[in-house]
C-alpha positions in Angstrom: -4.5 -14.5 -12.7 -4.3 -10.7 -12.7 -5.1 -8.6 -9.7 -5.3 -5.3 -11.6 -1.6 -4.5 -11.4 -0.5 -4.1 -15.0 3.0 -2.9 -14.2 5.8 -4.8 -15.9 7.6 -7.3 -13.7 11.0 -6.8 -15.5 13.4 -5.4 -12.9 15.3 -3.5 -15.6 12.2 -1.2 -16.1 12.5 1.9 -14.0 9.2 3.2 -12.5 8.4 6.7 -13.7 8.8 9.6 -11.3 5.1 10.4 -11.2 4.2 7.0 -10.0 7.0 7.0 -7.5 5.9 10.3 -6.0 2.3 9.0 -5.8 3.5 5.8 -4.0 5.5 7.9 -1.6 2.5 10.1 -0.8 0.3 7.1 -0.3 2.9 5.5 2.0 3.2 8.7 4.0 -0.6 9.0 4.4 -0.9 5.3 5.5 1.9 5.7 8.0 0.2 8.8 9.4 -3.2 7.1 9.8 -1.6 4.1 11.4 0.4 6.2 13.9 -2.8 8.1 14.9 -4.6 4.8 15.5 -1.7 3.5 17.6 -1.6 6.7 19.6 -5.3 6.7 20.3 -6.2 5.9 23.9 -8.2 2.7 24.8 -11.6 3.7 26.2 -12.1 3.0 29.9 -15.1 0.7 29.1 -12.9 -1.5 26.9 -10.2 -1.6 29.6 -12.8 -2.7 32.1 -14.0 -5.5 29.8 -10.4 -6.6 29.3 -9.8 -6.6 33.0 -12.7 -9.0 33.5 -10.9 -11.6 31.3 -8.1 -12.0 33.9 
């Protein structure tokens, strides 16, 4: 079964620089979005609802 990744699985094959740069940019963008999400404050309404669960 293929999931759309047509890259060779042979570890001796080195990834080309263009793909490596693209992967690094994607990783950086994903880390940035994740960090912004983690840093986002929890709304007071949500905290009130969570407080009712205690």
